[in-house]
N, C-alpha and C positions, 0 to 999 in steps of 0.2 A: 436198422435194426431194432428187433424187438424191445417193447421194454427192459431195462436194468434196475427195475427198482425194486429193490432188496436181493439183488442176482448183483452181486463183482464180476470186471470181467480178470478174466482168471490169466496171470503171469507165469509163465513155465519160466525160470529159473529165477535167482534170485541172486546175485556174486556178478553178473554179468553184466558187461558197458550198456544195451541195450534196456537189458531187465531192470538194473539201478534208476536212468533216464525215466522208463517208464514209472514207477513206485516213483520218484518226484516227482515229474511232472503232471499226474496224476492226480497226488495232490495238491495240489499248485487249482489245479481244473475243478478239484471238489469232485472227483470221479474214483467212486469205489471199486477196488482193486485186490485184488490177494495175491501173492509174491510166492511162487513154491519152489525151492527144486530140491535137493536132493539132502535127507535122505526121506522125505516124503514124496517125491517125485521125482521119480531116478530113472533119468530113460535110460540107461544100461540096464533096465530088469521092466521090460515094458511089460509083463506076464499083467500087473499088477495097474497098470496105467487106469486103464477105461471105470474098472470099480471107484479109487480113491478121485478122480474127474466125473463121475456120476455125483460121486457122492457131495463133492463143494456146489455141483449145478451151476456152473455160470454163465453171464450171456453171451461169455465171447471167447475165445481161447486166443492168448498171443506165446507165441513157442518162440520163447529168447535164448532160449537154453542151444548148446553143441559141444564139441569138440572141434576145436578150434587152432589145435598146435596143430600148424601148416608140414613142421617138418616130424614133428615124433607120428608125425600120422605112417609116415613111409616104413614108421617100424614097429605102429601097433595097428593095423588095417584093421583089424577085429571088435577093438574100440571105435575106432571112428564110423565104420558104418551099422555097429549097437547103435549109438548114441541120436548120428544122423540119418540117418534113414530107419530103421527097426525101431527105434523111439521115437521119432517124427511121426512116422505113421499111427501106431498108436492113440498119439493125442488126438491125428487127422479122423482115425475110426471114433476114439471119444466123443469128439464133435459131431460128427457124424448122429453119434446114435444120440447125441440132447439135440440135436438141430439149431444148431447153435454156426456163427460166422466160428472160424481159425484162420488168423494170420499166421503164417510163414515165414521167419526170415530165413535168406537165403546169400546165396555170395556171388562175387564177380567170378570164380574162379570156377563154374560149368561152366566158361570160355575155353580155348587154345590161347587166347591174350594175338593172334598173328593179325587179325584185322586192321586196315590203318586207319580205321573213322570210331566214334562211337558204337559198339553194344546196341542194339534192338532187342527186345524180347524174343520175336521170332526166326535169331540169328541160327548158324546151327550150335550147338554144345559141340564143346572136346575139350574135358579138362585135363591137367597134364599131369594127376599129380591125383594120393591116395585122397586125402581131402576136398577135392573137386571134384570126384567122382560119387562121394560119399556123400554130397551136399547133390549132386547131381541125381542119383539112388533116392535121394528123402525127397524131394520136387516130387519125380514121378509118383513115387507110395504115398504121397498126403497126395494128389489128384483121386489119387485108386481109391483114396480112401473119402475119403471127404468133398462133395459136391460144392456146399460153401469154403471149401479156399480160397484165399489169396496168398500167394506165395513173394513175396519180396525181396528181389536179391537187390544187395547193397553192398559197398565195396571200399574199403582205406578205412575205418573206425577207427575214431578214437574219440577219448570224452574226459572229464574228469574222474571216472571214475578207471579202477583196475591195471590192468596194464595194455601200452600201447604205443603206439612209434613218437608221437606228442611227447608223451611222459618221459619214454627213455633219449628222445633230445636232448630236452631239458636238463637230464640229470645229466649225457657224457657232457653237456656243453657245460657244465660249472666245475666237470672235474679236468678237463682236456683244455688243450689250448689248439686245436684243430681237430675238425671233425670229417669222412670219407662217407658219405651215403650216393649210392644207386642213383643214375641219372638218366637209363636208358630202360626206363618202367613208370610207364603213366596212366595213372588212374582218376580217381574223383575221393578227395580226400572227404569224409563223412562225420558229421557228429553224432553221436549216438543220441545226443536231446533234442536237433532234430527229425530224429528220424522216429522216436517217441511219440514227441509232437504231431508229427504224419499219421503217424497210425491210430490217435486219440482222434484225430480228426478224419479221420478217414471210417471209426469205425461208428457213428450216431448215421450214415450213411447209403448204409447196408441195410438192402430192403427185404426184409424178409421170403419173403412171396417169389421175391424173380435174381435168383443167383445168376440167374445167369446173363444179370446185364452188368455184372460186375465181380465173377469169382474167375478168375487167373492169376496169371504173372505178371510185377508190373517190374519196375526198376525203380528204386529210391534214391538217388543219391543226392552228394554235393553240387551243389553249381558250380561251374568251370571244373578246371584241372591241372593239375600240375602232377613231374615226377616224386620219384622222393626226396632227391636233392631239391629240390625247389621247393616241400612242404617244410623239409631241413630247416631249411634258408630262412625263412618265411618267420618257421616257431622261437632263432634264434633272435631273428629282428626284431619281432615280437618279444620278446623276453626283453630287450636288450631296452627297450622303450620304457622297463617296471625296474631300470637297475642295473640287472643283471647284465654279466659277460656277457659283449660281441665276438664270438669268434668266428676264425671263415669258414665254410661247409666247402671242403675239394668235393667234384664231379668225380664220381668212378662209376665205371660198368658192372656188368652182371655179371660178368665173366671175371672182374676184381675181386667181387666178394661170390662166392660162392653156397649155397645153399641145397643141402640135404634135395627139397622139393623144387621142383620149378617153379618159378613166379609169371604170371602172365606180363608180355609186354605193357601189352592196350588193357588198362582196364577200365576205360572208362565207359558210361551205361549214358545210353539217351533219357531221359524216365519224361518224353513227350507222352507218352501210352498215360502213366500216373498221371499226369495234369489234365491233360482230357477227361476221362475218367473223374476225375474227385475233386479237380480245385486244386489238387497242390503242391505247390514248389519249391524247392528247400534252398535256403540261403548258398548264398555262395561261400564259397568254404572257406575264403579268406575271415571275412565275415565272423563266422563260425568260432574261426580256429585264436580272433582273437579272443574273447567272450573266451572260450576253454581257456585259456593259456592264462587271463587274469585270475580267474577261477583256481589255475591248480599253483599259481604263484599267491597268491591267498591262502594255498595249505587245504583248498577241499579234497576229497580223498571224499 
């Protein structure tokens, strides 16, 4: 990547899990970053994004902002597409004008979830809901706008920050005597802190004059796999080791827990391409979960 001397990496988004993780880990590594969300950079208002970013003149742009309310997107498609497609495209165009790398975070929801094995990047897409369609069209718009774009599809993100499944399970386990969690959806639980570490490790490896060697789509997810029920049980078990109440977690089916948007039954992501291209491999999800639960129980947020 081009020299970052005097030029920070711009993180688009400031309150989301990945954005907060990037700020934390960049500070740990002494990497200069600047994080902006609304109102400075509002992806729902893409017309003004380009000039605002050009004024910042970042060395690279990481889009960690998105409309992620999966169920609400079914009744708010305009907002989902404005942020996840049109806003992302505006950021990519700004990166192209500045001739800097653009890292865009996408999702397992671009797939239909019917494949019986982990997805690879070249598998056919087929999102089942508005959120997935908005993210897929966002990927397409980003590719068209910026030849130096890296799209990172991830899944089942959790962290010490914001709202996520792990935090919800810890709260419910403290309030209830028994939990019921879906067991027929399988995925790749992924720590936002691990995502941040991976992105910061990838950026220095981007050779500015050879984008054809690295630009493209990659899967970035935690090692191993689990169902939501298994992830919940592991969360409760780890919390019990820290003195919290151990409650049973019963397995239920997707049909037992209907939602407005259909979730993929299979969200497992094969990350071989990422490892081969950049030498990056995320830790096993259980290892990262233990660290996250410990932080949450210690009061980090």
